[in-house]
N, C-alpha and C positions, 0 to 999 in steps of 0.2 A: 588189298586188305586195309590200306591206309585210311580209307573213308568209312570203314566199318565202325558202327556204334554198338557197343555191347554193354550188357548188364551182367555182372559177374556175381554169382551168389557167394555167400560168406565162406562156405566150406571150400569152394574152388579157390577163392582168394587165399585162404589159409594154406592150401596145398601148394601155392605158387611163390610165397614170399621168401622162403629160404633159398639162398644161393646154392645149397646142397641138394635141393629138390629137383627131381627129373622134370618137374613142371615149371621151373623157374623162368623158362622162356616167356611165359605169359607176363610175368611181372617185368622182366627185362624189356620185352617188346612194347609194353604199355609205356614205360619210361622213355623209350625211343620214338614214341609217336606212331607206332605201327597200327594202332586203333585208338578210338576214343572210348574211354570208360564213362558210362553214364551212371550217376549216383544221385540219390535223394538224401535229405538229412536223416531219414529213418534208416536208410542203408548204411550211411556212415556211422550212425550210432551202433547198429548191430555189428559192423566190422570191428569197431573199437571194443565193444563188450566181449565178443567171442575171442578175438585175438588176445585180449588182456587175460582172459580166463585160460586159454589153451597155450599161450606162449608167456607173455608178461605184459604188464601195463606199459613198460618202456617200449617194447616192440610195437604194441598197439598204437601208441602215440606217434612213433616214427612212421608207421605204415599210413595211418590216417593223415598225418601232416604231409607226407609225400604225395598222397592222392589230392588233397586240397590244393597244394601248391603247384601241381602239375598243369602244364598248358594243354595236356591231352585228356582232361577231364571235362565233362559237361554236367553242371549242376541242374537237376531237374526238380521241379516243384509240381508233382502230380496233382491235377485238379479233379481227376476222376478216380474213384476207388471202386474198381470193378468187382471185387469179391469173387473171382473165378476159382480160387483154390479154397475149398471148404474143409478139407482134411486138416490142413495146417494154415489157418488164416494169416499167420505171421509172414508166410511166404508171399502174400499178395503185394507187399511193398516192392518186390522185384518186378512183378507183373505190371503194377501201376506205373513204375518208373519206365519200364520198357515201352509200354503203350504211349506214355506222354513224350518219350524221347524219340519215338519211331525207330527203336533200336533194331539193328539187323538180327541180333541173337540175344537170347538169355543163355548164359553158359552155366550149367548146373548138372550135378549128379543126383539131385533129389528127385525121387520118383513122384513126389507130389505135383511136379510140373507136367507130368504125363497127360493130365486132364486137358491141357491146352491143345494137344493134338486133335482132339475131338470138337473143338470150338472153332466155328468158321469166322466169327468176328469177336474180338479183334484177332487177326492172324499174327500170332507171335511164335517165332521159331525158337525152340529150345534145343540146344546141342550139348553134348557131353564135353567135358574138359579135353579128353583125348582128341575128339574131332576138331576142336578149336586149335589145339597144339599142332595137329596135322596141317591145318590151314596156314598157320603161322610159318611152319617149316617149309611149306611148298611155295612160298612167295618168292 
């Protein structure tokens, strides 16, 4: 799992950051370098915005700074904007990042990503948070 490069959608990140969460293993294993988190500036901005709204601005600053300062993050500058998700175009930032990063997985619970299953190119694997946790636990 250590060489896996993932893109984590915002709601999945939000579900992982509390040490009291059953999903905390994702945040912990990111900090331990069990996988590489791929992010773009647009993704970091959304992380900050949503976490500030749902938790607090202080928590958002802490999470985003931890990501930025991590040696297990890869900053991606997507050059292609594929526009594959039409129902919620805002989700395309995750798709574009995953494509540019050659990510192993996009981890998301969002049904808007289901359209990617029917697209042969680019081949982007979307898995649910529980599937990803199961992979982390089985290593």
